[in-house]
Residue frames relative to the residue before (quaternion, step in Angstrom):
aa qw qx qy qz dx dy dz
M 1.0000 0.0000 0.0000 0.0000 0.00 0.00 0.00
A 0.1022 -0.7698 0.6280 0.0508 3.50 -1.23 0.62
T 0.4050 -0.6848 0.5444 0.2658 3.55 -1.17 0.56
L 0.0089 -0.7609 0.6478 -0.0346 3.53 -0.77 1.14
R 0.5045 -0.6264 0.4924 0.3326 3.56 -1.29 -0.06
L 0.2684 -0.7315 0.6088 0.1492 3.55 -0.92 0.99
I 0.1341 -0.7807 0.6090 0.0393 3.56 -0.66 1.17
T 0.0427 -0.7827 0.6209 -0.0039 3.57 -0.79 1.06
I 0.0436 -0.7975 0.6009 -0.0311 3.54 -0.79 1.10
L 0.1199 -0.7424 0.6548 0.0753 3.55 -1.01 0.89
A 0.0809 0.8148 -0.5636 0.1091 3.57 -0.80 0.99
E 0.5672 -0.5350 0.4802 0.4017 3.52 -1.27 0.36
A 0.5713 -0.6685 0.3648 0.3060 3.56 -0.82 1.07
E 0.6405 0.5751 -0.3456 0.3736 3.61 0.94 -0.75
V 0.7077 0.4242 -0.2769 0.4925 3.64 1.17 -0.29
S 0.3902 0.7742 -0.4529 0.2081 3.60 1.23 -0.06
D 0.6474 0.5223 -0.3444 0.4353 3.64 0.88 -0.77
R 0.6754 0.4764 -0.2931 0.4806 3.59 0.91 -0.88
L 0.6380 0.5313 -0.3195 0.4568 3.56 1.00 -0.80
L 0.6657 0.4923 -0.3044 0.4710 3.61 0.92 -0.84
R 0.6092 0.5315 -0.3526 0.4713 3.62 1.04 -0.65
D 0.6435 0.5159 -0.3169 0.4683 3.58 0.96 -0.86
L 0.6479 0.5206 -0.3266 0.4500 3.59 0.91 -0.88
G 0.6476 0.5187 -0.3154 0.4605 3.58 0.94 -0.85
A 0.6621 0.5075 -0.2997 0.4630 3.57 0.98 -0.86
L 0.6798 0.4813 -0.2781 0.4784 3.59 1.19 -0.54
G 0.6615 -0.5430 0.3008 0.4209 3.59 1.25 0.02
V 0.4403 0.6673 -0.4796 0.3618 3.60 1.23 0.14
R 0.2858 -0.8180 0.4854 0.1172 3.57 -0.69 1.12
G 0.7950 -0.0595 0.0391 0.6024 3.60 1.20 -0.19
W 0.0615 -0.8000 0.5967 0.0139 3.54 -1.23 0.37
N 0.2978 -0.6818 0.6281 0.2279 3.47 -1.43 0.14
L 0.1140 -0.7957 0.5940 0.0314 3.57 -0.88 0.96
I 0.0660 -0.7899 0.6094 -0.0148 3.55 -0.81 1.09
H 0.3200 -0.7509 0.5492 0.1790 3.58 -0.83 1.00
G 0.0890 0.7974 -0.5918 0.0782 3.54 -1.10 0.73
E 0.4334 -0.6292 0.5612 0.3185 3.52 -1.31 -0.48
G 0.0299 0.8250 -0.5634 0.0337 3.55 -1.01 0.70
H 0.1364 -0.7451 0.6457 0.0965 3.49 -1.40 0.22
W 0.3285 0.7220 -0.5629 0.2323 3.59 -0.70 1.09
N 0.6889 -0.4423 0.3634 0.4446 3.54 -1.36 0.07
R 0.4919 -0.7133 0.4184 0.2724 3.58 -0.67 1.11
A 0.7560 -0.2833 0.2523 0.5334 3.60 0.46 -1.13
L 0.6457 -0.5670 0.3628 0.3606 3.53 -1.26 0.35
D 0.8485 0.1232 -0.0299 0.5138 3.60 0.81 -0.91
T 0.3690 0.7339 -0.4959 0.2815 3.58 1.08 0.62
A 0.4320 -0.6488 0.5527 0.2947 3.53 -1.17 0.60
G 0.6854 0.4758 -0.3383 0.4352 3.58 -1.10 0.54
P 0.8181 -0.2613 0.1650 0.4850 3.53 -1.25 -0.39
A 0.4384 -0.7082 0.4953 0.2470 3.56 -1.04 0.78
D 0.7409 0.3845 -0.2168 0.5061 3.58 1.16 -0.45
F 0.2509 -0.7279 0.6171 0.1621 3.53 -1.24 0.58
D 0.0752 0.7699 -0.6288 0.0788 3.54 -0.97 0.89
G 0.5665 0.6055 -0.4040 0.3862 3.58 -0.34 1.17
P 0.7955 -0.2959 0.2207 0.4805 3.54 -1.28 -0.41
T 0.0718 -0.7961 0.6009 -0.0006 3.55 -1.00 0.90
V 0.2080 -0.7130 0.6379 0.2035 3.51 -1.40 0.04
R 0.1969 -0.7085 0.6619 0.1456 3.50 -1.30 0.56
I 0.0960 -0.7890 0.6067 0.0119 3.56 -0.66 1.16
E 0.0183 -0.7863 0.6175 -0.0091 3.55 -0.88 0.98
T 0.0965 0.7702 -0.6249 0.0839 3.52 -1.07 0.84
V 0.2530 -0.7266 0.6033 0.2097 3.55 -1.26 0.26
A 0.0306 0.7989 -0.5953 0.0805 3.54 -1.04 0.83
E 0.6044 -0.5116 0.4535 0.4091 3.52 -1.34 0.18
E 0.7170 -0.4770 0.3144 0.3995 3.54 -1.28 0.52
K 0.6933 0.4874 -0.3039 0.4352 3.62 0.77 -0.96
V 0.6392 0.4968 -0.3307 0.4851 3.61 1.05 -0.66
A 0.6381 0.5263 -0.3263 0.4576 3.60 0.95 -0.84
E 0.6517 0.5042 -0.3142 0.4716 3.58 0.97 -0.83
A 0.6497 0.5121 -0.3153 0.4649 3.60 0.97 -0.82
V 0.6358 0.5246 -0.3230 0.4650 3.58 0.99 -0.84
M 0.6985 0.4727 -0.2918 0.4512 3.58 0.77 -0.98
A 0.6323 0.5187 -0.3334 0.4691 3.61 1.00 -0.75
H 0.6622 0.4976 -0.3069 0.4687 3.59 0.95 -0.84
L 0.6397 0.5169 -0.3308 0.4627 3.59 0.94 -0.84
A 0.6627 0.5168 -0.3067 0.4469 3.58 0.91 -0.92
A 0.7250 0.4416 -0.2468 0.4673 3.59 0.95 -0.85
A 0.8184 0.3193 -0.1320 0.4592 3.58 0.78 -1.02
W 0.7889 0.3572 -0.1653 0.4720 3.59 1.02 -0.67
F 0.6670 0.5402 -0.3306 0.3925 3.62 0.75 -0.96
P 0.6889 0.5030 -0.3263 0.4075 3.64 0.81 -0.80
R 0.8122 0.3289 -0.1325 0.4634 3.61 1.04 -0.68
F 0.7891 0.2931 -0.1366 0.5223 3.59 1.14 -0.46
A 0.5346 -0.5748 0.5011 0.3644 3.54 -1.34 0.28
V 0.3400 0.6999 -0.5338 0.3310 3.54 0.24 1.38
F 0.1626 0.7526 -0.6360 0.0521 3.55 -1.04 0.75
A 0.1374 -0.8130 0.5659 -0.0044 3.53 -1.17 0.61
W 0.0509 -0.7655 0.6379 0.0669 3.50 -1.37 0.30
V 0.2549 -0.7506 0.5965 0.1258 3.54 -1.31 0.47
T 0.0068 0.7765 -0.6296 0.0255 3.55 -1.03 0.88
D 0.5743 -0.5591 0.4547 0.3883 3.57 -1.27 0.24
A 0.0445 -0.7744 0.6308 0.0209 3.55 -1.20 0.67
E 0.2968 -0.7238 0.5972 0.1772 3.54 -0.91 0.96
V 0.0921 -0.8352 0.5420 -0.0160 3.57 -0.44 1.26
M 0.4194 -0.7306 0.4924 0.2188 3.56 -0.87 0.99
R 0.7857 0.1998 -0.0988 0.5770 3.63 1.03 -0.71
P 0.0689 -0.8616 0.5001 0.0521 3.61 0.58 1.07
G 0.6017 0.5878 -0.3632 0.4006 3.63 1.06 -0.56
K 0.6010 0.5688 -0.3523 0.4372 3.57 1.19 -0.43
Y 0.7876 0.3638 -0.1394 0.4774 3.56 1.10 -0.67
A 0.8112 0.1962 -0.0793 0.5451 3.58 1.07 -0.55
């Protein structure tokens, strides 16, 4: 077993394709995507409604620390200010770390 980082991202569904492309470019090797519904504050500096209410996706992936840090930095710079996207990172004990990192 190895300790990797579990990255969980909640986002408005309409941006999921672009978000997944960004994750791949940052070194994420695979993910799980779950569709849902959500309601939360859209973004910090977006014009228009302050709240988001609608279809969402939950994206989960595991990665090495440096990839997780790159993902979170990119989300903070490119996604958080303009879209209904938020994320968190936790430790994950992974049985097959070579598959993910």
